[in-house]
N, C-alpha and C positions, 0 to 999 in steps of 0.2 A: 069282819066285813061290815062296813057302815054304808047304808044307802043315804046319799045326801039329797035326794030329790025332795023338794019343798021344805027343807030344813033351813032355818035362819043361819046365815054364815057365822056370825060371832058366837052364837050358842053352840053350834056344831064344833067350831074350832076350839072353844074353851074345853069342851068335854074330851075332844081328841088329844089336846095337849096334856090334860090331866092324866089320861090313860098312857100316853107316851112317856111321861115322867115316872109312872108307877105309883102315883099317890093313892090309888084305889086299893093297893095291897098292904097287908099288915107289916110286911118286911121292908117297907119304903125307907130308904136312907137318902138324904139329899145329895151325897157325893158319889152314889152308885147308880148305874143305869139299870133299873129294875123294871122298866116299862115293857109294854107289849108291842108287837108289830100290828099296825093298823092298815087295813086296805079300805079305801073309800072309792065307791063307784057312783056313777051319775053326777059327777062334779059339775056338769054343764047345767044341771037343774037346780042348783042351790039358790035359795031365795035371799034377797036383801030387802030391808024395810025402807020405807020412806022414799025419798028421791035419790037414793044412793046409786041406782042403776045408771043415772046420767051424771050425778054430781061427784061420786067417789072417783078419785084419780090416783093412779099408781105412778110413781116417778122412778126413773133409772137414769144413770149417767153413762155416756159412751166412753168417757176417759179423755175426750178432746175438749178444749176450751169452748164453752157455750154449748156443750153437748148434752144438755138435760132433755130427756124425752118424757112425755107424759102419755098415759093410756087410761082411758075411762074404762070402768068395769064392764060396760056393754060391749066395748071393742075387745077386751081381753076374753070375754065369754065366747066370742066368735073364734079368735085365733088360738088361745091357750087357756081353756076353761079350768084345767087342773091347777094352774098357777094361782088362781083366786084363793083356793083353799090352802095351798102350800104357803102362800105369803101370810095368810091370817094365822096359821098354826105356828109358823116359824117365829113370828113376833111374840108368841106366848111362851116360848121355850127359853132356857138360859142362853146367854150369849157367850159361850165358851166351848171347849172341846166336847164337854159332856152334852151340851145342847145340840151340837152338830151330830154327835153319835145318836142321840134320840131322834133327830129329824130324819136320819137315814133309814129309820124303821117305819117311815110313813110312805105309803104307796097310794097315789091318787090316779084315778082313771076317769076320763070324760064320759064314757059310755057305761053300759051295765056289764061288760065283759072284763075279766081280769085274768092274769096269768098265774095265780097262786092257788089253784084248786088242789094241787098235790100236797100242800101244807094243811089241808082240811080246815080252813078258817071257819070260825063260828060267827053267826050273825049277831051284831051288837045293836040293840035298840037305844036310840038317843032321843 
C-alpha cells in the first residue's frame, strides 16, 4: 500500500513502475513478470510541481473525425483522480503483453479506503 498524498507525481510513478516490473528483486528477468501488486490510496492528493496543475493536458480520441478531446490535470483530479497516476505509471511500463500484465497488478483508489485488506498488504514508504 502506497499513500500518494503530497507525493510528486513523476517520482511516485517511477518508483511504482520499478516495483511493478520487479527490478527491486534479485531474481529480476526482463522477459518474466516478477513484480509485486501495488495498491495506491489517496490518489486525489498527489502533487504536481510548477504550473502543471493548469498547463498539463491529457489527450484522448473518440474515434470520430475531429474527435480529439483534451482534459487539464485539474479537471481530471475532480472527475477521475485515479487516472492521473494510472496514466503516468502506464507510460513507464513496456508497451507489450508483458507491460499490460504488469499494469493489471496496479490498483489505484482516490480516497484512503481500498478493498484489498484480505491480502494483508504491507505499507511501502516512497
